[in-house]
N, C-alpha and C positions, 0 to 999 in steps of 0.2 A: 588759546583759552584765556590767557591773561587779558587780552584785548576786550573780552566779553565783560570783564569786571571793571572796565574803565567807565568814567562818567559819560564820555561820548557814546560809547556802545550802549549804555543804559538809556541815554536820551533817545538814541535811534530806535532801540527796542521798545521804547515807550510810545514814541510817535507813530511808528510804522503800524503796530496793531490797531491804533485808533483810526488811522487813515484807511487801513484795510477793512476794519470793521464797518466804517461808514460806507465804504464802497460796496461791501457785501450786503449790508442792510438795504442800501439803495437798489441794488440789483434784485434782491428778494422782493422788495416792495413793488418794483416795476414789473417783475414776473407775475406777482400775485394779481396786480391790477390788470395786466395784459391777459392772463388766463381768465380772470373774472369777466372781462369784456367778451372774450370768445365764448365762454360758457353761457353768459347771459344772452348773447346773440343766438346761440344754438337752442337754448331753452325757449326763447321767444318764438323761434321758428317752429320748434316742436309743439309748443302750446298752441300756436296758431293753427298748425296742421291738425292737431288732435281735436281742437275746438271746431274747426271746419268739418272734420270728419264726424264729430258728434252731432253737429247741427244737421249736416246732410243726412246722417243716419236716422235721426229722429224724424226729420221731414219725410224721408223715404219710407221708413217702416210704418209710420202712422197710416199713410195712405194704403200701403200694401196689406197691412194687418186687417184693416177694415174690409178690403176687397176679398182677402182670403177667408175671413170669417163669413162673409156673404156667400162665397162659393161653397164653404162647408155646409151651409144651410140649403143648398140646392135640393129641391124635392127629389129629383131623380137620383142624385148621389146618395141622399139619405136612405132612399128605398133600396138601392143596390147594396149599401153597407149593411142595412138591417138584414138582408138575405145572405150576407157574407159573399156576395157576388162581386169580387174585386175586379174581375175582367170588365164587367159592365161599368163599375165605378171608374175604372181607368179610362174607358172610352168617353165617359162624360167629362172626366177631370182634365184630360190632356189638352184638348183644344182650348178650354177656358184658361188654363195656366199658360199655354203658349201665347195666347192673345194678350194675357196680362204681361208676359215678359216682353213682348214686342212694344206694348204701350209704354212700359217702363223705360226701355231703351230709347224710344222716340223722345220721351220727356227729358231724359238725361242729355240727349244730343241738343235739344232746343236750349237747355239751360247752360251748356258749356260752349256753344258756338254762337257768337253774337251776330256775325255777318250771315245773312240769309243764304247767299249763294254758296259760300264756303261751308255753311252748316248743311245745306242740301247735298252737296257733293260728298262730304264726309259721311253723312248719314247713309247715302246710297251704298258707299263702300262697306260700311259696317252691316247694313241690312241685306247686302248681296244682290242689289238690283242696279240696273243701269239708269242713266239719266232719262232715257226715253220713257221709263215707267213712272216718272214723277208727275205729281199733280202741280198745280200752280203754287202751292206752298212749299214745295220741295219734299213732301211726304209721299209714301206709297198710297196708292188708291185702293189697294187690296192687301190682304195679309201677306207680308213678305216672308221670304225664307231667311231665317236667322243664320249667320255664320256659326261654325262650330264653337268658337270661343264665347258666343253670346247665347247659345241654346240653354234653356233652363234645365236645371236638375230636378226631375220629377220622380217621385216614388211614393208608393202606398205601403203602410206598415200595418200588420195585423195587431190585435191586442197583446200578443206575446212579444212584439218587437221585431218580428221577422219581415224582411223586405219581400214583397210579392212580385216575383219575376214573371215575365210573359213567356209563352211557349216558344221554344227555339226549333230550328230545323232539325229533322231526324229525331226529335224527341217529343212525339205527339202525346205521350202519356204523362208528361210532366205537368204538375199542377200549374194552371195558367191564371193569371190575373191581369195585370197591367199589360197592355199591348207593348211588344218590344219596340225599342228605338230602331230606326232604320239602320241598316248595316253600315252605311257611310257616315252615320252620325258620330261626331267626335266624342260625344259623351257616353257612347255605348260601352266602351272598354272600362271607363271609370264606374259606370253603373254596375257592370258585372262584378267589378272588384269589391264594391261596397254592398252587393246584394246578399247580405247575410244579416245576422242579428245586429241590432244597434250596439256598437262597441261600448258606449258609455253607460249602458244600462246596468252592467254588473249583475248583481243578484236581485236587483229591484224590479218591480213590475212597472211597465210603461204607464199603466193607469194611475199608479201612485205618484209618479214623477210629473206626468203631463196633466196638470190640473187646468191649465189654460195654454194659450198659444205661447210658444217659446221661440226665441231667435238666437241663433248661434252662427258659428263659422266652421267651415270644413274646407280642407285642401283637396282639390280634385285635379286630375290630369285629363287633358283632351288631346285628340289627335292620335291616330294609330301609329304614326311614324315618329314625329318629333317629340311627343309626350310633353307638351308644354303644361305648365302648372298655373293655377290661379286659385284665389280664395273665393269661396262661394258664401254669400250671406244666405243662410238657410232658415226658412220659416217652417216650423213643425206645428201643424194645426190639428187639434183633436177632432175626431169624427164620432158622433153619437147617434144612436137610434132616436129618431124624432118622437116616436111614441113612448118608449120606455125610458129614454134618457141613458140607456146602457152605453158604456164606453165600447166603441166598435173598432178602434184603431186610430190612425192618423195619416196625414199625407205630408210629404216633404216638398217644398218648393224652394229651390236654390238658384239664386242669380249671381252672376259675377260681381264681385266688389269693385266699384269704380276705382280706376287707378289714374284718372286724369289729373287729380290734385297732386298725386305723388309725382307724376312726370313733370307737372308744372313747377313744383317746388325744386325739383332737380335741375330743370333747365334754367330757372331763374338764378339759383345759387351757383350754378356752374359758371355763369358769366361774371360772378363777383370775384373780388380779389381774395376772399377768404376760403374759397373752395366749395364744392358741391355738397349738398345734404342729401343722402340717400335714404330711402324709406322702404318699408315693407310691412308685412303682417306675419307674425309667427303663429302657427296653428298646427296642431297635431305633430309637434316635435320638429317641424320643418319651417324654413323661412321662405316665403313667397314674395318676390320683389321683381320689379321691372328695372330697377336702378342699381341695386347691389349686385356686384359681379357674381356669376353663378358658382364659381369655384370657391368663393368665400362664404357662401350661405350656410353650408353644413357646419363650419366652425362656429359661426356666430349663433346658429340655432342651438348648438350644444351649450354654449355659454349662457344663452337666455334660459334654456331648460333648467340648468343648474341654479340660476338665480331665482327663477320662479318657484323652484322647489323649496327654497328657503324663505322667500317673501313674495306674496302674491299682490304686491303693490307696485307703484311706479319705482323705477330704479334709474340711477345715473351712475355709470361706471366708465372707466377707461380701460380698453382692452388693446392688445397688440395683435396686429394682423400683418404677417410677413415682416415683423420688426418695426412696423409703423404704428404709432399709437393712434387710436380712434376713440372718439367720445360716443358712447352708446346710451341712448335713452329708450326705454320701453314702458308701456303702460297697458295693463290688462284691460281688454275691452269688454269682457263679459264676466265679471266676478260673480260667483254664485250661480251661474248658469249650469244646467245639466249637460250642456254641450261641452266639448273639450275647450280648455282655456285658449284664448287667442289674445295676442298683444300687438299693439301698434308700435312699430320699431323705427327709430331714426338713427342713422349712423353718419358720423361726421369725421373725416380724416383730420388729424391734428398735425399733419406734415407741414402745412403752411405755417401753423402756429409755432411748431418746433423750429422752422427756418427763421421765422421772425425772432424767436427767443434766442437762437444762436447769434443772430446779428446784434440783438440787444446785449447779450453777454459780451460779445466781442467789443462793442462800443464802450460799454461800461468798464470792461477790463482795460481798454486802452486809456480811458480817462483816469481809472484808478492807478495805473502804472505811472501816468504823467504826474498825478498828485503825489505819488510816493517819491518820484524823482525830485519834485519841487520841495517836498518835505525834507528829503535828504540834504539838498543844498542849504536849506534854511538851518537845519540842525548842525551841519558842519560849520556854517558861519557863526552860529551862536556859541557852539561848544568850543570853537577856537579861542574865544575870549574868556571861557570859563574853565576849560580843562587844565590850562597851565597853572593858575593859582590854586585850583582844587588839588592838582597833583602835588603841589608844594605842601598844601595842608595835610594831605594824606601821608606824605613822607614825614612831616613833623609829628603827626599823630603816632606813627610807628616809633619815632625816637622817644616820645613820652611813654609809650608802652614798654620800652626797654629801660626806662628809668632815667632817661636824659631829659631833665626839666629845664635845661639851659638853652633849648632850641628856640629859634626865632625865625619867623617867616617875613619876607619883605612885604610892605604895604605899598602897592604901586598906584592904586586909584582910590578915589574917595567914594566909590559906589558901594553897593551892598557887599561885594566880594572883598573890597578893601576894608570895610568895617568888620567883616568876618575875620580877616587876617589880624587886624588890630586886637579884636576881642580874643582871638586865639593866643596871641602873645601875652595878653594880660592873664589869661587862664593858666598859661604855662608858668608864669611867674608866681601866681598864687599856689599852683600845685607844688612848685619847688619849695616855697616857704612851708606849706602844709606838710610836705614830706619830711622836712627838717624837724618840725614839731613832732610828727609821728615817730621818727627815729628816736628822738630823745625820750618820748613818752614810753615807747616800747622797751627802752633800756632801763627805765626806773620803775615800771609797773608791769604787771602781767598783761599779756597780749589781749586777752578777752576783756579784762577790766579797762584797758586802754580803748578798745573798740566801743565799749559801753559808754565811756566818758565822751568819746568823740560823737557818738550817735545821739546822745541826749543833750538837750540845751542847757541843763543844769547838772551839777555833780550828783553822784549816786548818794541818795539820802539813806539814813538809818532805817532798818526794817527788820522784823523778826522773820527768820528763815530756818527751815529744817535742813541742817548741813551736816555732812560727814567730814571731820578733820583728820588729816594724816600728818603725823610728825615722824621724821626720819633723822636719826642722829648717828654719827660715827662713833663706834666704841673704841676707846683708848686713843683718840685723835691727838691728845696732848703728848702722850708718850711717844707716838710715832713721829711727830713733827718737831719735838723740842730741840733736836740738834740739826734741823734742816735750815738752810738759808731762807730768808723771808720770801724771796721771789719763787723759790721752789715750792714753798708751802702754798703760796697763792696759786701757782700752776696746778699743783696736785688737787687743791680744793676746787678750782675752776673746772678741771677735768671731771671730778666727781659730780659737782652740781650740774654741769652741762648734760651729762648722761642721764642723771635722775630727772632733770627738768624735761628732757625729751620724753622720758617715760610718762611723766605726769600729763604732758600735753596729749600724748597718744591715747590716754584713757579719759580725756575730757576734764582733767583737773585744772585748777587755778592755783598757780604758785603765789602764795600770799607774801612770804618773806623768806629771807635767808638770815639766820642768826648764828654766826660763827660757822660751825660744821653742821648745823641743823637746817633742814628745809621743811617748810610748812605748806601743805597743799590742801585746798578746799574743793569739796565736791557738793554742788547744790547752790553756790553763790558765786557771782550775782545771778546766774541762771541755773535751773535744775533740769536734769535729764529724766527724772522719774525713777532712776535706778542708781542713785548716787552712792549708796553703801556698797553695792556690788562692784561698781567701778573702783571705789577706793581699795577694796580688798584685792581686786585683780591688779591694780596699780602697785600695791605693796608687794605682791608676789613677783611682779615683773621687776621691781627695784632690786629685790634680793638676787634675781637671776642676772641682771645687768651688772650688779656690783661683783658677783662671782666671776663673770666674764672679764671684767676689768682687772681683777686680781690675777688672772692668768698671764697678763702681759705687763702689769704695773711693777715698778721697782719697789713700791711701798704698798703691799696688800693691806686692805682695811676691811673691817666688818661693820655692819650697821644693825641697829635695832629700830623697830617701827611700832608706833602706838596709834590706834585708831579709836575715835569716839564719834557717836552720832547723837544729834539732838538739836533742840532749839537754841539759837544764838542770835545776837544783835549783829547785823552786817551793814557796812556802809563805809563811806570815806571819812576818815577822821584825821585830825591834825589842825593846822592853822590855815589862815587865808592864803598864805604863801606856799604852804607845803601840805599836801594831803596824801593819805595812804589808805587804800581800801583794805579792810581787815574785818575780823569777826571777834566778838567779845562774849564771854559768858562762862558758865560753869563747865559746859562740855569741852570748851577749848582747854581749860586747865586740866580736865580729866584726860584728854588726849595727850597732853604734854607729860603728865605723870605716868601714864601707861607706857609712853615711849621710854621714860627714864628707867622703868623696871624691866623692859625687854632686854634679854640677853642678846649677844651677837648672833645674827641670823634668825631672830625670833620676831613674830608679829603678834602683838597683844592687842586685844580689842575689848570694848565694853559689851555689856549684855545686850544693849539695843542693837548695836552693829551685828552681833552674832545672830540675833533674832531675825534680822532682815536678810541675812546671807547664809543661813544654816543649810539651805538646799544646794548651795554652790560649793561649800568648803567643808573640811573636816576640822573640828576644833575640840579641845578638851578644857574643861573648867579648871581654873586655878583656885587655890584656897582664898577665902575672903581676906581682904587686907585693908588696912587703914593707910591711905595715901596722904602725903603732905598737902595741906590746903583743902582737903576734901573732908567734910565733917562726918559723913556717913561711910560705913565700910563698903568697899567695892568688890564685886564678884567678877573679876576679869576672866577672859577666855584666851587660850593660847592656840594659834593656828598650827595644825599639824602638817608636816610635809606631805605632799600629794604622793 
């Protein structure tokens, strides 16, 4: 532990935190910039995808909306709806919508495959026809059969929001409307699952919500065995009676949401050094994606559901999946829509970034450790030339603290340390001389007065002060000491004065002077405590007690009498230029002296002003008025009674 207090240790403990702090700050700054770069890259990818998604959606929905509105105005469809004949309406509606779905798929394939032959082959695979059925442009010459994943989601809804299902086998009495989907159709199971009342209506009327065509997103399953999922972009178009304008229901037209851009982004980023960006769409509390692992989707979907519950805006968060941090972005696609909320989701693993950060931390840590070792070597080299002289200065300082002012440290060099050693020696010599002066001053003057004289640049000048004076005199001192040797008299008197001086100092008094066997103590000059009279009275009581204790062991018992007076006096250093003495002058000083002279052995006599200031602290009795020597007016003294 002592080593920690050395100059070398302090220098090391000063330099090391600086080097470590710079290293940590550099690391934090590098990490921040590194993470900012990764985040910016991810945000740019997300914004690019969401913008592409938005542009494609707008372009796609504008064309489809116009065509669906035109289909809603089909005379035969309107006539069937007016008669509430939903079976007839379905027979008219289905071929029109299936043809529209095929047309949309063909347009999408043309837009996403630039090479004609590649596009034609891929299109035939998606449309379910072989190459022999192609025309010269690579398209079907007749209406193709759509694969299950591309079949449209078609339904008619009555004004109350109920899905109109077609008659099924063995149930001829069931209310029939829309012809049923073929048994092998992959959408039939999903259609039956959703063939109930619209879930998002709540207690509202469909007519009140559906003022115009709405677009939303629904999650559907297709395939009787594998139960694959996809997101359907659903157009819900109102149907009205052409003659009366009465709301007669609506029809749903749902097409699979294109995922080519999602796969393209995944494949592009998968080949990059930063790792792949996975995408998907969150809808109806579930996450549908072709790139996010299936076992992770439920966990991510729950997290998004909680976040959307608190904020229906874009969010950027870091989540942990199997202990690996992932950056998650999502943006609500249809805010304010009566359809269930859907969100575009991007997920990016931060494992690569964490690996890069680990390498960065390791590299910076090695550099920081190297810097610390270099700093240690420099500190040891510098401190070697400083610690020795400083250690000598510390030792010499301890000697001065113990009162040895004759100490001297060697001056080895003419540098700053050498000049410091020389200045220290000069200081030690000055302190030795000052201590001699202080010793002499303390011997001839009160300690407090001496400190005041040393602290002030000039001597204590005269001033009017409110002071309490205490005079203590030995009763019968002459008779006690007349036959004693002079040396024994001085020893007896010194013992007495030493004990009473200690009492005076203990109560904050200033010993003004010794006159024979009399001691004069001041309370309130040169400084006041604010309770000078109380301190003087307590000091007087303590003096009687101490004198009584001395009498128990002394060969020459003595008794004392004490007089106390309080009032304004002139205080200051008086005398000649060569010899000064701090004292007080005035009527109250004389009064205190006269009161001391009338005090009997063991008595404390005080004036009326002292009694007035201390009456709550002591018990005293008034003495008869008396005329004292040197006092023109009669005095009404008080005698303190024993406690």
